[in-house]
DRENDO-1510 file (C-alpha; in Angstrom, 1 decimal, always signed):
<recs>
REC; n; res; u; v; w
REC; 1; MET; +8.0; -25.6; -9.8 .
REC; 2; ASN; +4.6; -26.5; -11.2 .
REC; 3; LEU; +3.9; -26.9; -14.9 .
REC; 4; TYR; +1.7; -23.8; -15.0 .
REC; 5; ILE; +4.5; -21.5; -13.9 .
REC; 6; CYS; +7.0; -23.3; -16.2 .
REC; 7; SER; +4.7; -22.6; -19.1 .
REC; 8; MET; +4.9; -18.8; -18.3 .
REC; 9; ILE; +8.6; -18.5; -18.0 .
REC; 10; GLN; +10.2; -17.0; -21.1 .
REC; 11; ASN; +13.9; -17.6; -22.1 .
REC; 12; ASP; +14.3; -14.5; -24.2 .
REC; 13; SER; +16.3; -11.4; -23.0 .
REC; 14; ILE; +14.6; -8.2; -22.1 .
REC; 15; ILE; +15.9; -4.7; -21.7 .
REC; 16; ALA; +14.6; -1.5; -20.2 .
REC; 17; LEU; +15.8; +1.7; -18.6 .
REC; 18; ALA; +15.8; +1.1; -14.8 .
REC; 19; THR; +16.1; +4.7; -13.8 .
REC; 20; PRO; +13.6; +7.5; -14.5 .
REC; 21; SER; +13.6; +8.7; -18.2 .
REC; 22; GLY; +15.0; +12.1; -18.9 .
REC; 23; ILE; +18.4; +13.8; -18.4 .
REC; 24; GLY; +20.4; +13.1; -15.3 .
REC; 25; ALA; +24.0; +12.4; -14.2 .
REC; 26; ILE; +23.7; +8.6; -14.6 .
REC; 27; SER; +21.2; +6.2; -16.1 .
REC; 28; VAL; +21.0; +2.5; -15.5 .
REC; 29; ILE; +19.9; +0.1; -18.3 .
REC; 30; ARG; +19.0; -3.4; -17.2 .
REC; 31; ILE; +19.1; -6.6; -19.4 .
REC; 32; SER; +17.9; -10.0; -18.1 .
REC; 33; GLY; +17.8; -13.4; -19.7 .
REC; 34; GLU; +19.8; -16.5; -20.3 .
REC; 35; ASP; +21.9; -14.8; -23.0 .
REC; 36; ALA; +22.1; -11.4; -21.4 .
REC; 37; ILE; +25.9; -11.6; -20.7 .
REC; 38; ASP; +26.7; -12.9; -24.1 .
REC; 39; ILE; +24.6; -10.3; -25.8 .
REC; 40; LEU; +26.3; -7.5; -23.9 .
REC; 41; SER; +29.8; -9.0; -24.5 .
REC; 42; LYS; +29.5; -8.4; -28.2 .
REC; 43; PHE; +29.3; -4.6; -27.7 .
REC; 44; PHE; +31.3; -4.1; -24.5 .
REC; 45; THR; +35.0; -3.5; -24.5 .
REC; 46; SER; +36.5; -3.8; -21.1 .
REC; 47; ILE; +39.3; -1.4; -20.1 .
REC; 48; SER; +41.1; -4.4; -18.5 .
REC; 49; GLY; +40.7; -6.5; -21.7 .
REC; 50; LYS; +38.9; -9.3; -19.8 .
REC; 51; LEU; +36.0; -11.1; -21.3 .
REC; 52; LEU; +32.7; -10.4; -19.5 .
REC; 53; LYS; +31.4; -13.9; -19.5 .
REC; 54; ASN; +34.5; -15.1; -17.6 .
REC; 55; GLN; +34.0; -12.7; -14.8 .
REC; 56; LYS; +32.4; -13.7; -11.4 .
REC; 57; SER; +28.9; -12.7; -10.4 .
REC; 58; HIS; +28.4; -9.5; -8.5 .
REC; 59; THR; +31.4; -7.7; -10.1 .
REC; 60; ILE; +31.6; -4.3; -11.8 .
REC; 61; HIS; +33.7; -3.5; -14.9 .
REC; 62; LEU; +34.7; -0.3; -16.6 .
REC; 63; GLY; +34.7; -0.1; -20.4 .
REC; 64; HIS; +33.0; +1.2; -23.5 .
REC; 65; ILE; +29.8; +0.3; -25.4 .
REC; 66; VAL; +31.0; +0.1; -29.0 .
REC; 67; ASP; +28.8; -0.3; -32.1 .
REC; 68; ASN; +31.2; -1.4; -34.9 .
REC; 69; SER; +34.0; +1.1; -34.4 .
REC; 70; ARG; +31.7; +3.9; -32.9 .
REC; 71; VAL; +32.1; +4.4; -29.2 .
REC; 72; ILE; +28.6; +5.2; -27.8 .
REC; 73; ASP; +29.7; +5.8; -24.2 .
REC; 74; GLU; +32.1; +4.9; -21.4 .
REC; 75; VAL; +30.1; +2.8; -18.9 .
REC; 76; LEU; +30.2; +0.6; -15.8 .
REC; 77; VAL; +28.8; -2.8; -16.2 .
REC; 78; SER; +27.5; -4.8; -13.3 .
REC; 79; VAL; +27.3; -8.6; -13.7 .
REC; 80; PHE; +24.8; -10.8; -11.8 .
REC; 81; LYS; +24.9; -14.5; -12.8 .
REC; 82; ASN; +21.9; -16.8; -12.2 .
REC; 83; PRO; +20.5; -17.7; -9.8 .
REC; 84; ARG; +22.1; -15.0; -7.7 .
REC; 85; SER; +20.3; -12.1; -9.4 .
REC; 86; TYR; +17.1; -10.1; -8.9 .
REC; 87; THR; +15.2; -12.1; -11.6 .
REC; 88; GLY; +17.0; -15.4; -11.0 .
REC; 89; GLU; +18.4; -15.2; -14.6 .
REC; 90; ASN; +21.6; -13.7; -15.9 .
REC; 91; VAL; +21.4; -10.0; -15.4 .
REC; 92; VAL; +23.6; -7.1; -16.5 .
REC; 93; GLU; +23.2; -3.5; -15.6 .
REC; 94; ILE; +24.8; -0.7; -17.7 .
REC; 95; SER; +25.5; +2.5; -15.8 .
REC; 96; CYS; +25.9; +5.1; -18.5 .
REC; 97; HIS; +25.9; +8.9; -18.7 .
REC; 98; GLY; +22.4; +10.3; -18.2 .
REC; 99; SER; +21.9; +11.8; -21.7 .
REC; 100; SER; +18.5; +10.8; -23.3 .
REC; 101; PHE; +20.4; +10.4; -26.6 .
REC; 102; ILE; +22.9; +7.9; -25.0 .
REC; 103; GLN; +20.1; +6.0; -23.3 .
REC; 104; GLN; +18.2; +5.5; -26.5 .
REC; 105; GLU; +21.3; +4.7; -28.5 .
REC; 106; ILE; +22.3; +1.9; -26.1 .
REC; 107; ILE; +18.8; +0.5; -25.8 .
REC; 108; GLN; +18.2; +0.5; -29.6 .
REC; 109; LEU; +21.6; -1.2; -30.1 .
REC; 110; PHE; +20.5; -4.1; -28.0 .
REC; 111; LEU; +16.9; -4.2; -29.3 .
REC; 112; ASN; +18.5; -4.7; -32.8 .
REC; 113; ASN; +20.7; -7.5; -31.4 .
REC; 114; GLY; +18.9; -10.1; -29.4 .
REC; 115; CYS; +16.8; -8.2; -26.8 .
REC; 116; ARG; +13.2; -7.1; -26.7 .
REC; 117; MET; +11.7; -4.2; -24.7 .
REC; 118; ALA; +10.5; -5.3; -21.3 .
REC; 119; ASP; +6.9; -5.0; -20.4 .
REC; 120; ASN; +5.7; -3.2; -17.2 .
REC; 121; GLY; +7.0; -5.1; -14.2 .
REC; 122; GLU; +8.5; -7.9; -16.2 .
REC; 123; PHE; +11.7; -8.1; -14.3 .
REC; 124; THR; +9.8; -8.6; -11.1 .
REC; 125; MET; +7.4; -11.0; -12.7 .
REC; 126; ARG; +10.4; -13.1; -13.7 .
REC; 127; ALA; +11.7; -12.9; -10.2 .
REC; 128; PHE; +8.4; -14.4; -9.0 .
REC; 129; LEU; +8.2; -17.0; -11.7 .
REC; 130; ASN; +11.8; -18.1; -11.0 .
REC; 131; GLY; +11.1; -18.4; -7.2 .
REC; 132; LYS; +13.1; -15.5; -6.1 .
REC; 133; MET; +10.1; -14.1; -4.2 .
REC; 134; ASP; +6.5; -15.0; -3.7 .
REC; 135; LEU; +3.6; -13.1; -5.2 .
REC; 136; SER; +2.8; -11.0; -2.1 .
REC; 137; GLN; +6.5; -9.9; -2.0 .
REC; 138; ALA; +6.5; -9.1; -5.7 .
REC; 139; GLU; +3.4; -6.8; -5.2 .
REC; 140; ALA; +5.2; -5.1; -2.2 .
REC; 141; VAL; +8.0; -4.1; -4.6 .
REC; 142; ALA; +5.5; -1.7; -6.4 .
REC; 143; ASP; +4.4; -0.4; -3.0 .
REC; 144; VAL; +7.9; +0.3; -1.9 .
REC; 145; ILE; +8.5; +2.3; -5.1 .
REC; 146; ALA; +5.1; +4.2; -4.7 .
REC; 147; SER; +5.5; +4.9; -0.9 .
REC; 148; ASN; +5.3; +8.6; -0.2 .
REC; 149; SER; +5.5; +8.5; +3.6 .
REC; 150; ALA; +7.6; +6.7; +6.3 .
REC; 151; ALA; +4.6; +4.7; +7.4 .
REC; 152; ALA; +3.7; +3.5; +3.9 .
REC; 153; HIS; +7.4; +2.7; +3.3 .
REC; 154; GLN; +7.7; +0.7; +6.5 .
REC; 155; MET; +4.6; -1.4; +5.7 .
REC; 156; ALA; +5.8; -2.1; +2.2 .
REC; 157; ILE; +9.3; -3.1; +3.3 .
REC; 158; GLN; +7.8; -5.4; +6.0 .
REC; 159; GLN; +5.6; -7.0; +3.3 .
REC; 160; MET; +8.6; -7.3; +0.8 .
REC; 161; ARG; +10.5; -9.2; +3.5 .
REC; 162; GLY; +7.7; -11.7; +3.6 .
REC; 163; GLY; +5.3; -10.3; +6.3 .
REC; 164; ILE; +2.0; -11.9; +5.4 .
REC; 165; THR; +3.8; -15.0; +4.0 .
REC; 166; ASN; +5.5; -15.6; +7.4 .
REC; 167; GLU; +2.3; -15.0; +9.2 .
REC; 168; LEU; +0.4; -17.7; +7.3 .
REC; 169; LYS; +3.2; -20.1; +6.3 .
REC; 170; GLU; +3.2; -22.4; +9.4 .
REC; 171; LEU; -0.6; -22.3; +9.8 .
REC; 172; ARG; -1.1; -23.2; +6.2 .
REC; 173; ALA; +1.5; -26.1; +6.5 .
REC; 174; GLN; -0.4; -27.5; +9.5 .
REC; 175; LEU; -3.7; -27.2; +7.8 .
REC; 176; LEU; -2.2; -29.0; +4.8 .
REC; 177; ASP; -1.1; -31.8; +7.0 .
REC; 178; PHE; -4.6; -32.2; +8.5 .
REC; 179; ALA; -6.1; -32.0; +5.0 .
REC; 180; ALA; -3.9; -34.9; +4.0 .
REC; 181; LEU; -5.0; -37.0; +7.0 .
REC; 182; ILE; -8.6; -36.2; +6.4 .
REC; 183; GLU; -8.3; -37.2; +2.7 .
REC; 184; LEU; -6.7; -40.4; +4.0 .
REC; 185; GLU; -9.8; -41.0; +6.2 .
REC; 186; LEU; -12.0; -40.8; +3.2 .
REC; 187; ASP; -10.0; -43.6; +1.6 .
REC; 188; PHE; -10.9; -45.7; +4.6 .
REC; 189; SER; -14.4; -44.4; +5.1 .
REC; 190; GLY; -15.8; -47.9; +5.3 .
REC; 191; GLU; -13.6; -48.8; +8.3 .
REC; 192; ASP; -14.7; -45.9; +10.5 .
REC; 193; VAL; -11.2; -44.7; +11.4 .
REC; 194; GLU; -9.8; -41.3; +12.3 .
REC; 195; PHE; -6.2; -40.3; +11.5 .
REC; 196; ALA; -6.7; -36.6; +12.3 .
REC; 197; ASP; -6.8; -35.7; +16.0 .
REC; 198; ARG; -10.1; -33.8; +16.1 .
REC; 199; ALA; -9.2; -31.8; +19.3 .
REC; 200; LYS; -5.9; -30.6; +17.7 .
REC; 201; PHE; -7.6; -29.9; +14.4 .
REC; 202; LYS; -10.3; -27.9; +16.2 .
REC; 203; GLU; -7.6; -25.9; +18.0 .
REC; 204; LEU; -5.8; -25.2; +14.7 .
REC; 205; VAL; -9.0; -24.0; +13.0 .
REC; 206; SER; -9.6; -21.7; +15.9 .
REC; 207; THR; -6.1; -20.3; +15.6 .
REC; 208; ILE; -6.4; -19.8; +11.8 .
REC; 209; THR; -9.7; -18.0; +12.3 .
REC; 210; SER; -8.2; -15.7; +14.9 .
REC; 211; VAL; -5.2; -14.8; +12.7 .
REC; 212; LEU; -7.4; -14.2; +9.6 .
REC; 213; LYS; -9.7; -11.9; +11.5 .
REC; 214; ARG; -6.7; -9.9; +12.8 .
REC; 215; LEU; -5.2; -9.5; +9.4 .
REC; 216; ILE; -8.6; -8.6; +7.8 .
REC; 217; GLU; -9.2; -6.0; +10.5 .
REC; 218; SER; -5.8; -4.4; +9.8 .
REC; 219; PHE; -6.7; -3.6; +6.2 .
REC; 220; SER; -8.8; -0.5; +7.1 .
REC; 221; PHE; -5.8; +1.0; +8.9 .
REC; 222; GLY; -3.2; -0.3; +6.4 .
REC; 223; ASN; -5.1; +1.0; +3.4 .
REC; 224; ALA; -5.6; +4.4; +4.9 .
REC; 225; MET; -1.9; +4.6; +5.9 .
REC; 226; LYS; -0.9; +3.6; +2.4 .
REC; 227; ASN; -3.2; +6.0; +0.6 .
REC; 228; GLY; -3.4; +8.8; +3.1 .
REC; 229; ILE; -5.7; +8.9; +6.2 .
REC; 230; PRO; -8.8; +10.8; +5.1 .
REC; 231; VAL; -9.6; +13.7; +7.4 .
REC; 232; ALA; -12.9; +15.7; +6.8 .
REC; 233; ILE; -13.0; +19.3; +8.0 .
REC; 234; ILE; -16.7; +20.1; +8.7 .
REC; 235; GLY; -18.6; +23.0; +10.4 .
REC; 236; GLU; -20.9; +25.9; +9.7 .
REC; 237; PRO; -20.0; +28.5; +7.0 .
REC; 238; ASN; -17.4; +31.0; +7.9 .
REC; 239; VAL; -15.9; +29.2; +10.8 .
REC; 240; GLY; -12.5; +29.0; +9.0 .
REC; 241; LYS; -12.5; +25.6; +7.4 .
REC; 242; SER; -10.8; +26.7; +4.2 .
REC; 243; THR; -8.4; +28.9; +6.2 .
REC; 244; LEU; -7.5; +25.8; +8.3 .
REC; 245; LEU; -6.9; +23.8; +5.2 .
REC; 246; ASN; -4.6; +26.5; +3.7 .
REC; 247; SER; -2.7; +26.7; +7.0 .
REC; 248; LEU; -2.2; +22.9; +7.2 .
REC; 249; LEU; -1.0; +22.8; +3.6 .
REC; 250; ASN; +0.9; +26.0; +3.9 .
REC; 251; GLU; -0.5; +27.2; +0.6 .
REC; 252; GLU; -3.6; +29.0; -0.7 .
REC; 253; LYS; -5.4; +25.8; -1.8 .
REC; 254; ALA; -8.9; +26.9; -1.0 .
REC; 255; ILE; -10.7; +30.2; -1.7 .
REC; 256; VAL; -11.2; +32.2; +1.6 .
REC; 257; SER; -14.0; +34.7; +1.7 .
REC; 258; ASP; -16.3; +36.4; +4.3 .
REC; 259; ILE; -19.2; +35.4; +2.1 .
REC; 260; ALA; -21.0; +32.4; +3.6 .
REC; 261; GLY; -21.2; +29.3; +1.4 .
REC; 262; THR; -18.1; +30.1; -0.7 .
REC; 263; THR; -16.9; +26.5; -0.6 .
REC; 264; ARG; -19.5; +24.4; -2.4 .
REC; 265; ASP; -17.5; +21.3; -3.4 .
REC; 266; ALA; -15.0; +19.3; -1.5 .
REC; 267; ILE; -11.3; +20.3; -1.9 .
REC; 268; GLU; -8.7; +17.7; -1.1 .
REC; 269; ASP; -4.9; +17.7; -0.6 .
REC; 270; GLU; -2.4; +15.6; +1.2 .
REC; 271; ILE; +0.4; +16.4; +3.7 .
REC; 272; ILE; +2.8; +14.2; +5.7 .
REC; 273; ILE; +2.9; +14.7; +9.5 .
REC; 274; ASP; +5.4; +12.7; +11.5 .
REC; 275; GLY; +5.8; +10.1; +8.8 .
REC; 276; VAL; +2.1; +9.6; +8.3 .
REC; 277; ALA; +0.2; +10.8; +5.2 .
REC; 278; PHE; -3.1; +12.7; +5.9 .
REC; 279; ARG; -5.6; +13.5; +3.2 .
REC; 280; PHE; -7.5; +16.6; +4.3 .
REC; 281; ILE; -10.9; +17.4; +2.8 .
REC; 282; ASP; -12.4; +20.9; +3.1 .
REC; 283; THR; -16.1; +20.6; +2.8 .
REC; 284; ALA; -19.1; +23.0; +2.3 .
REC; 285; GLY; -20.4; +24.9; +5.3 .
REC; 286; ILE; -23.2; +23.0; +7.0 .
REC; 287; ARG; -26.4; +25.1; +7.4 .
REC; 288; GLU; -30.0; +25.4; +6.4 .
REC; 289; THR; -30.1; +26.8; +2.8 .
REC; 290; LYS; -32.5; +27.0; -0.1 .
REC; 291; ASP; -29.6; +27.3; -2.6 .
REC; 292; ILE; -29.7; +24.0; -4.6 .
REC; 293; ILE; -26.0; +24.0; -5.5 .
REC; 294; GLU; -25.0; +24.7; -1.9 .
REC; 295; SER; -27.4; +22.0; -0.7 .
REC; 296; ILE; -25.6; +19.5; -2.9 .
REC; 297; GLY; -22.3; +20.6; -1.4 .
REC; 298; ILE; -23.6; +20.2; +2.2 .
REC; 299; LYS; -24.8; +16.7; +1.3 .
REC; 300; LYS; -21.4; +15.9; +0.0 .
REC; 301; ALA; -19.9; +17.3; +3.2 .
REC; 302; TYR; -21.7; +14.7; +5.2 .
REC; 303; GLU; -20.8; +11.9; +2.8 .
REC; 304; LYS; -17.1; +12.9; +3.0 .
REC; 305; ALA; -17.4; +12.8; +6.8 .
REC; 306; GLU; -19.0; +9.4; +6.7 .
REC; 307; ASN; -16.1; +8.0; +4.6 .
REC; 308; ALA; -13.4; +9.8; +6.6 .
REC; 309; GLN; -11.4; +8.1; +9.3 .
REC; 310; LEU; -11.0; +11.3; +11.2 .
REC; 311; ILE; -13.3; +14.3; +11.5 .
REC; 312; ILE; -12.3; +17.8; +12.5 .
REC; 313; PHE; -15.4; +19.7; +13.7 .
REC; 314; LEU; -14.6; +23.4; +13.6 .
REC; 315; ILE; -16.6; +26.0; +15.6 .
REC; 316; ASP; -16.2; +29.7; +15.8 .
REC; 317; SER; -14.9; +30.4; +19.4 .
REC; 318; ASN; -16.7; +33.8; +19.4 .
REC; 319; LYS; -20.0; +31.9; +19.5 .
REC; 320; PHE; -19.2; +30.7; +23.0 .
REC; 321; SER; -19.4; +34.2; +24.3 .
REC; 322; THR; -22.6; +35.1; +22.5 .
REC; 323; SER; -24.5; +31.8; +22.7 .
REC; 324; LYS; -22.8; +29.2; +24.9 .
REC; 325; HIS; -25.7; +26.8; +24.8 .
REC; 326; VAL; -25.7; +26.7; +21.0 .
REC; 327; PHE; -22.0; +26.2; +21.0 .
REC; 328; LEU; -22.2; +23.2; +23.3 .
REC; 329; SER; -25.3; +21.9; +21.6 .
REC; 330; GLU; -23.5; +21.8; +18.2 .
REC; 331; ILE; -20.8; +19.6; +19.8 .
REC; 332; GLU; -23.3; +17.1; +21.2 .
REC; 333; THR; -25.2; +17.0; +17.8 .
REC; 334; ILE; -22.0; +16.2; +15.9 .
REC; 335; LYS; -21.0; +13.5; +18.4 .
REC; 336; LYS; -24.4; +11.8; +18.0 .
REC; 337; ARG; -24.3; +12.0; +14.2 .
REC; 338; PHE; -20.9; +10.3; +14.1 .
REC; 339; PRO; -20.7; +8.1; +17.2 .
REC; 340; ASN; -18.2; +5.7; +15.8 .
REC; 341; LYS; -15.8; +8.3; +14.3 .
REC; 342; ARG; -12.6; +9.7; +15.7 .
REC; 343; LEU; -13.5; +13.3; +16.3 .
REC; 344; LEU; -11.4; +16.4; +16.9 .
REC; 345; LEU; -13.3; +19.3; +18.3 .
REC; 346; ILE; -11.6; +22.7; +17.4 .
REC; 347; ALA; -12.6; +26.2; +18.5 .
REC; 348; ASN; -11.2; +28.5; +15.9 .
REC; 349; LYS; -10.4; +32.3; +15.9 .
REC; 350; ILE; -9.0; +32.3; +19.4 .
REC; 351; ASP; -6.8; +35.3; +18.4 .
REC; 352; THR; -10.0; +37.4; +19.0 .
REC; 353; LEU; -10.5; +36.1; +22.6 .
REC; 354; SER; -9.1; +37.1; +25.9 .
REC; 355; ILE; -7.3; +34.6; +28.1 .
REC; 356; PRO; -10.3; +34.3; +30.6 .
REC; 357; GLN; -12.5; +33.6; +27.6 .
REC; 358; LYS; -10.2; +30.8; +26.4 .
REC; 359; GLN; -10.0; +29.2; +29.8 .
REC; 360; GLU; -13.8; +29.3; +30.1 .
REC; 361; ILE; -14.2; +27.3; +26.8 .
REC; 362; ILE; -11.7; +24.6; +28.0 .
REC; 363; SER; -13.5; +24.4; +31.4 .
REC; 364; GLN; -16.7; +23.6; +29.6 .
REC; 365; ASN; -15.1; +20.8; +27.5 .
REC; 366; ASP; -11.5; +19.8; +27.9 .
REC; 367; GLU; -11.6; +17.9; +24.6 .
REC; 368; ILE; -11.7; +21.1; +22.7 .
REC; 369; LEU; -8.5; +22.3; +20.9 .
REC; 370; LEU; -8.1; +26.0; +20.7 .
REC; 371; LEU; -6.4; +27.5; +17.6 .
REC; 372; SER; -6.3; +30.4; +15.1 .
REC; 373; ALA; -6.1; +29.1; +11.6 .
REC; 374; LYS; -5.6; +32.6; +10.3 .
REC; 375; GLN; -2.6; +33.3; +12.6 .
REC; 376; LYS; -1.5; +29.7; +12.6 .
REC; 377; ILE; -1.7; +29.5; +16.4 .
REC; 378; GLY; -2.0; +26.0; +17.6 .
REC; 379; ILE; -1.3; +24.3; +14.3 .
REC; 380; ASP; +1.7; +22.4; +15.8 .
REC; 381; THR; -0.6; +21.2; +18.6 .
REC; 382; LEU; -3.1; +20.0; +16.0 .
REC; 383; HIS; -0.4; +18.1; +14.2 .
REC; 384; LYS; +0.4; +16.2; +17.5 .
REC; 385; GLU; -3.3; +15.6; +18.1 .
REC; 386; LEU; -3.8; +14.1; +14.6 .
REC; 387; THR; -0.8; +11.7; +14.9 .
REC; 388; SER; -1.9; +10.7; +18.4 .
REC; 389; LEU; -5.3; +9.6; +17.0 .
REC; 390; VAL; -3.5; +7.2; +14.6 .
REC; 391; ASN; -2.8; +3.9; +16.2 .
REC; 392; LYS; +0.8; +3.5; +15.3 .
REC; 393; GLY; +1.3; +0.6; +17.7 .
REC; 394; ALA; +1.1; -2.0; +15.0 .
REC; 395; LEU; +3.8; -0.1; +13.0 .
REC; 396; SER; +6.0; +0.3; +16.1 .
REC; 397; ASN; +5.7; -3.5; +16.8 .
REC; 398; ASN; +6.4; -4.3; +13.2 .
REC; 399; GLU; +3.2; -6.3; +13.0 .
REC; 400; THR; +1.8; -7.5; +9.6 .
REC; 401; ILE; -0.6; -4.9; +8.2 .
REC; 402; VAL; -2.6; -5.8; +5.1 .
REC; 403; THR; -2.6; -3.0; +2.5 .
REC; 404; ASN; -3.4; -4.9; -0.6 .
REC; 405; SER; -7.0; -5.2; -1.7 .
REC; 406; ARG; -6.3; -8.5; -3.4 .
REC; 407; HIS; -4.9; -10.0; -0.2 .
REC; 408; PHE; -7.9; -8.6; +1.7 .
REC; 409; GLU; -10.4; -10.3; -0.6 .
REC; 410; ALA; -8.4; -13.6; -0.4 .
REC; 411; LEU; -8.3; -13.5; +3.4 .
REC; 412; ASN; -12.1; -12.9; +3.5 .
REC; 413; ASN; -12.7; -15.9; +1.3 .
REC; 414; ALA; -10.3; -18.0; +3.4 .
REC; 415; LEU; -12.1; -16.9; +6.6 .
REC; 416; GLN; -15.5; -17.8; +5.0 .
REC; 417; ALA; -14.1; -21.3; +4.1 .
REC; 418; ILE; -12.5; -22.0; +7.5 .
REC; 419; SER; -15.7; -20.8; +9.3 .
REC; 420; SER; -17.6; -23.5; +7.3 .
REC; 421; VAL; -15.0; -26.0; +8.5 .
REC; 422; GLN; -15.5; -24.8; +12.1 .
REC; 423; GLN; -19.2; -25.1; +11.7 .
REC; 424; GLY; -18.8; -28.6; +10.3 .
REC; 425; ILE; -16.7; -29.8; +13.2 .
REC; 426; ASN; -19.2; -28.4; +15.7 .
REC; 427; LEU; -22.1; -30.1; +14.0 .
REC; 428; LYS; -20.1; -33.3; +13.6 .
REC; 429; ILE; -21.0; -33.5; +9.9 .
REC; 430; SER; -19.4; -36.0; +7.6 .
REC; 431; THR; -15.7; -35.4; +6.9 .
REC; 432; ASP; -16.1; -35.5; +3.2 .
REC; 433; LEU; -18.4; -32.4; +3.4 .
REC; 434; PHE; -16.0; -30.1; +5.2 .
REC; 435; SER; -12.9; -31.4; +3.5 .
REC; 436; ILE; -14.0; -29.3; +0.5 .
REC; 437; ASP; -14.0; -26.2; +2.6 .
REC; 438; ILE; -10.5; -27.1; +3.8 .
REC; 439; ARG; -9.2; -27.2; +0.2 .
REC; 440; GLU; -11.0; -23.9; -0.5 .
REC; 441; CYS; -9.3; -22.2; +2.5 .
REC; 442; LEU; -5.9; -23.6; +1.3 .
REC; 443; ARG; -6.5; -22.3; -2.2 .
REC; 444; HIS; -7.4; -18.8; -1.1 .
REC; 445; LEU; -4.3; -18.6; +1.2 .
REC; 446; GLY; -2.1; -20.0; -1.6 .
REC; 447; ASN; -3.4; -17.3; -4.0 .
REC; 448; ILE; -2.0; -14.6; -1.8 .
REC; 449; THR; +1.6; -15.9; -2.2 .
REC; 450; GLY; +1.1; -17.5; -5.6 .
REC; 451; GLU; +1.6; -21.0; -4.3 .
REC; 452; TYR; -1.6; -22.0; -6.0 .
REC; 453; ASP; -2.0; -21.5; -9.7 .
REC; 454; VAL; -2.8; -17.8; -10.3 .
REC; 455; ASP; -4.6; -16.9; -13.5 .
REC; 456; LYS; -2.5; -15.3; -16.2 .
REC; 457; ASP; -4.9; -12.3; -16.4 .
REC; 458; ILE; -4.5; -11.7; -12.7 .
REC; 459; LEU; -0.7; -11.8; -13.0 .
REC; 460; GLY; -0.9; -9.5; -16.0 .
REC; 461; HIS; -3.0; -7.0; -14.0 .
REC; 462; ILE; -0.7; -7.1; -11.0 .
REC; 463; PHE; +2.5; -6.4; -12.9 .
REC; 464; SER; +1.0; -3.9; -15.3 .
REC; 465; ASN; +0.9; -1.5; -12.4 .
REC; 466; PHE; +4.7; -1.6; -12.2 .
REC; 467; CYS; +6.9; +0.8; -14.0 .
REC; 468; ILE; +8.9; -0.4; -17.0 .
REC; 469; GLY; +12.4; -1.4; -15.8 .
REC; 470; LYS; +11.1; -3.0; -12.5 .
</recs>
C-alpha cells in the first residue's frame, strides 16, 4: 500500500444507521474500526454469557444493549473480524427493533463512548483504502444501491465484480512491462540497444487502442441505460402525443385538450419496460405559429429530439385518407431531419379507421406502427418495439459497459495518450519522447481503479454521493 493511501486511513471507530431512517420492523446499526468489538462489548450483554471479543468472525449473538442498568433493546449482534469484513476492519452490526427512538438511543450511546458519526460513504471508502475493492468497484456500490431497473442493476453488479478492472488489468500489466523495458533502454541510450520488441509492442498498443475505443463507445448506451433511455415524442398538434404519454405512464401526467398547442413545454417521466428504464418526453406540437411562447416550445421540441436516443414520430392516421401525399411527405421530412436517430413511426387514432384503411397505411410503409393512444390499442406492441430498438446484446453477453462519467473521461485521456504512442512508433521518433505518453496512459488507466494516487478532493466527491451507512 502506498504512503498516500496510508496517510488517508483513519484508525478511529465510526457508526451509522445502515438501514433507511424511520420506523420499521428491524434496523441495522453498523460500527467499523479497530476498537469496534471492544467498544460494543462494554454495552452488550450476551444471553449465552460469552464475551464478544472471544467469538469467531462471522457469528451472530443474541443479547441486550445495556446502558448502566437500563436495557435499551434486545438485539442480534453480527461480528466480522478484520480483514474478513466489508471495510477490512473489525465490524459489528447491531440488528435492533426499528423504532426511531431505539435507533437514536443506541447510536447516541456509542457516540458518547468512543465512536464518531460516519461520513457519507465512509464505510465503502475504508473498504477501498484497505484494499477490499478497487475504486471502480467502490463506485459501483453506489450504482447498485441507486439502480431502478434490471438493466441498471445488471451493469452495476458487473462493475462491482470488477468488470472494467478485469478488462484492463492484463493490458495495463503488459504495458507496464514494456514501459520498464523502454525506461531501461533510456539508461543505455548511448549504446543503441533495444530491450523492448517493437513488433510485439506495436501489437499491444493496437490492442489497447481497440479495447479503449470499445469501452468509450459503450458509454453512450451505458449512461442511457443507467439514467433512463430518453425517448422524444414529436408530431403536429393534436395528433395525440400527450394522450400517448398518459397511456404509456398509465396516469394523467399531461393535459389533454382538443385545443391545438396545449403542450408548450416538455413534460418528462420514466417507466420501466422489460427491465429497461425509458424516459419519455412529451413535446410541443410542431407547426408554423406566430405565438411566441408556442414557438419557444417548438424549438425545445426539436432540441429534445436531437438529444434523445429514440424518437417517436406521431401522425394522425385520419390524415392518410384525406391527404395521403402530406402524410407520407411528413415521414420523409422527419427521416431527413434526424438521419442518425432511431425512429419509430406511429399512426395514431386507428380506432376511427376501418380495416381496409389500416391495411392501406401499412401497404404504403410497413415501418409504421398502428395504435390508438386513447383506447390503448397497440400499446403492448409499442413496448415490444421500444425494447427491440435497444441493443441488449452487450447486457446478454455480460460485456463491460461504461456508465461512469469519470471512467469515460479517464478512458478518453488514456486513448489520447496511447494514440500519441502509436504515432511515435509509426514515425520512429526517439523512445524518450513517447515514453512520456506511455506513463500518461498508465496514469489515466490507474486512476480508474485507484492504483495511481487519486486526489483527496476527487475521493471526497466520489464518496459524498453515497448514503450514510454505506
